[in-house]
C-alpha positions, 0 to 999 in steps of 0.5 A: 883667761876667763874667755879661754876657760869658757870657751874650753867648757863649751868645747867639752859640752859640745863634744859631749852633745856630739858624743851623745847623739852618736851614742844615741844613734848607735843605740837606735841602730843596735836596738833596731838590729837586735829588734830585727834579729829577734823578729827573725828568730821568732819567725823561724819558730814555727819552722823549728816547731814543724821540724822538731815535731817531724823529727820526734815523730820519725824517732817514735816510729823507729820503734816499730822496727826490729833491729839487732845490735851489731856494731861491725865496720860495714862499708856503705855508700855516700851519700845516703849510705845505711847499714842493713836495716835490721841491724845497727847501734844507738847512732844509727836510730839518730841518723835514720830519724834525721834522714827521714826528715830530710837531713843526712847526717853521714853527709853533714858529718863528713863534709865537717870533718873535711873541713876541720878534721883536727876539731874531731876526736877520730885521731885522738880516740882512734888513731886515725889520719883521715875521714872515713865516710862509713863510719864517722857519723855512727860514732857518738863522740863525733855526733857530740863534736858535730852537734856542738859545732853546727847545732845548739849546746844546752846546759847539762842539768837534772831539771826535768823541764830543761829537756824538750821534745827533739833534744839529743842527749848523750851519756856515759853508761860506765867506764866511758862507754858512750850512748845517744838518744832522742828525747820525744814528747811522751811523758814518763814517770815524774813528768820526765820526758821519755827517750827513743834509743837502742841500747842493745835490743833495738830502738825502744821508748824508755823513761831513761833520761837521768838513768846514766850520766849525761854528757852532752845536750844538743838541738840540731834543726839542720843546715838550713834552720 
């Protein structure tokens, strides 16, 4: 009985050692993987920083354009289509800013909606049964869904420091009227970052980040970053 008990204890000890070695190896592998992932993420940071700089510059440049607020349905080419350059709504400023840095949100949104139309609110909100490359990307709820699926969804807070240049913010203006703008690197009152948006009188740079109820907060660096 003594030998049997001793053998049993030795077996359990050996098993524990084996599991320990396996666990240590797994931790080493996992740690190496995590370190590699962090290095890869940091390696992309300069590219993302440069992308953000260009996107913010493109958004601010839009404030030099005279744009009449026209929300009518317009048939446009695909891809690369745009409504007349002297017209547009809030979403068109987002689309034009991204186009300036080489990203066609018309195509990106349309292709993602073709892959998973049910993930978007087009049927629920507008009773649509299929995609429409003329207008899908020009609707705030669709852009919110797209940025949530393909970009980074960030916390909605009232802390100034939580909003960085290049962030995309959506609001409810009241009565479920959606709006969208781009946070830029200019600073307004109390250190708040300013926003480029078109709320009815063309693209403007304004200190309006917390003026309305924020409904979405995103970052999108395009499909390659």
